[in-house]
N, C-alpha and C positions, 0 to 999 in steps of 0.2 A: 545516406541521410538517414537521419534520426531522430525524433521529437527529444525534447531536452530533458526528458524526465530519465532520471539514474535507473541503472540496469535494474535495481531490488523493485521498482515499482510495477505496477504491473499494466497500467498505462504507458510505459514506454514502448516505442513501435521503432523497430530497423525497416528500412524498407530499399532495395537496389532497384533503382531504375534500368532498364536496357531499351540498346538501341530498337525502335519499334512499336508495337504495342502493348509489351510485356510489363510490370509493374507488381513486384515481391515483396512481401513484408511478414513479418512475425514479433512475437511479443517476447523478447527474453527472458521475463520475470517468470512466465508460467513454467508449471510442473513440466511439462512434455512440450516446449516449444517446437514447434512446425513453420515452414514456410508453405505461405499460401499464394499461389499467383491468381492476377488478374491481367485482362487483357481490354484495353481500350480501342475500339476501331475510330475513333476520331483522329485526322492524321494530325491535328494540331498535337496531340499529346506526344509524336514520334520525336519529334525538333525541342518540345518545349520543355523547361526546368519543372519540376513540380515540389512544392513546401509543403510541409504541415502545416496546419491553420489552427490552431488553440480555439479563436475565435467563432470558427465555424463548426466547433467538436460537437458531438450529438451522441448520446448514451448507445456504445457500443459500435461506435461507427470511426471507422478512420476517414479523415476529412482531409483535404489537400487544394490546392490550386494551381491552376495552368494557364498560360496565355492563351486567347484567340484571337484571330483577326476580326470576326466574324460578331452577328448577334443573335447566334444561337442561343437556345434555353440552355442552363445549368444541366449538364448531365449526371443522372443518379447510378452508379451500378452495383450490382454484389457480387461477392468473389465466390470461389467455388466452394467455399464453408459459409454454408446459409448461417453460421452464429454470428458470422464477421462481415456487416455491410460497410459501405464505404460511400464515399460523395466525392466530387471534384468540383470545385465552384471555378468556372472561369473567367478569366476578367476579358470583358467584352472590349477590345479595342477598336472596334469599327464606330463604337458612338464617341470615343477619347477624340476621335481625329478630324471631326467635322467641321471645326475652325479651319483645317487646311486642306477643306476638300477642293477649295481654288488655285491649291500649288500649281507653278507653270511645270510641264514638263522637265526641263532645266533645273528646277527647285529639287524636283525628286531625285533628280540624277544624280545631283550635288550631293544628297544623303545616300542614295547609293555606293557612293563611290568609297565609304567609309565601312570598315566591318563594324557591325553591331550586334551587341550583347543583351540579353536584358537577364535582371535581378528581380523576383517576388521577394519581399523581407515583410515580415509583419513585427510591428512593433510590442512592447511590452504591455501597452495600453491598449491594443488590440486593434489599431489602424495596419494598413497593408499599403506598401508601397511598391512601387513599379520604377526601379533605374534603371535606364538605358544607356551602355558607353560605347561610344564611337572611338574608335582606334584608326590609325592609318602606319603602312608601313613606313619608316623614316629611314633607319639602314640595313643592311645586310653583314653581319660577323660570322667569320667562320663557316660561311654557307647558311648561314641561319639568322632569318628576316626576326627584325626587333620591330616591335609594336609601340606606339607611343600612343597615350589617350588622348583626344583632341576636347573632347568636349563630354560634359554629362547632359542626361534630361531627367528628371526626379516628379512622378507623378504620384500623387496621394486616390488611392481608390476610395471613390464614392460609395453609399450603401447599395445601390446597382453594379456594381463593379466595372463601372466606367473611369480609366483615368484621367484626372485632374490635373494639370501642370500646378505645381507649388515650390516656391523657394522656402519652405519653411517645415520641418518635419518633426518642430518640438521639441521636447528635451530628450531626446534620442541622440546615442552615437550611433554611425552604422559601420557594421565590418564586412567587406567585401574580398573575396579572394576566389581560388579554384574549388576550396569548399562551400557547404551551405553558408550563405550569407546571414548576417543577423543583427539584431540591435539590444542594445542596452540601455539603461537609461544613466543619462549622462552623468547626474550625481553615485553613480554606482561606485566609481572608481576616482581617486584624485588626479588632476591633470584631463579629465576628459573635457570635450567640448560639444555644448549642445547645438544641435543643427549640423553636425559634422559626419563627414565620410571619410573613412580611413581606407584605404585602398592597396592591397599586398599583392601583388603579381610579379611571376617570374621576371619581366621585363623593366617592374617600377615599383615603388612602393612611397604612394604620395597621399594628401589628406586634402578635402576641399570644406571649405565651407561653404553648404548649400546657398544661405542667403548672401555671402559677399556678391558683389553687383559685377566685378569681374566674371566670377564664373557664372552669374546667373546671365551674362550679355553671350556666354558662350553655351546656355545651356537653353535660353528659348529659342525656338525654330521658327521665328519671325525675323528675331535678330540674327539669325545665324544665315538667312534669306539676303538680309540687306547689306551682307557681305558679300553675297555671292560675287557682286562686280570687281571686287577687289583679286579675289581669288581666282578669277576666269580669265584676269588681265595678263 
């Protein structure tokens, strides 16, 4: 993953996230670029995606965000190179789930039956979105399972890092793929639609209007739960 700055910009940072606690990064535009490695002992980091954050950028610091399931404080850490400080801002999932605290076990089992992936995306205006994708295996072709996306859930992070469900991302178009997700202003290129998500995956290439009622009905958890009886019959 990399910040979006060009390679001749000293602010450009290239980072490699490893399985486990290690994150390595360097600045290619420096006269003698070197890789610096840091380790985060928080187990949430091991399986979480990390993104660069321009919003939280501090002078001389590399800032990122990762998904966390509880309400621990934001974690600050310093690399082995004392000149290069870094900060990770954690998404506090515990607070965002309060309105679903009374979910029945069957409802949770229903959600657990899907394969879920999470994407942190920062818009050009500095807003941060968390997109959850829920997939299920539909067919096995030539020995390979093909997944189909059943629904999306889009959250906007508030100032405290808590995800709040939303159907309006504003005047942005989002792109999700196996690479780092990103947003662009919907007016930046002809033909782009506001409040829209393009998904380019190995199994499907689709687009979603986040504000469309048919998608919203599949995205809101309380509406999904309402349809559980039909699924279980």
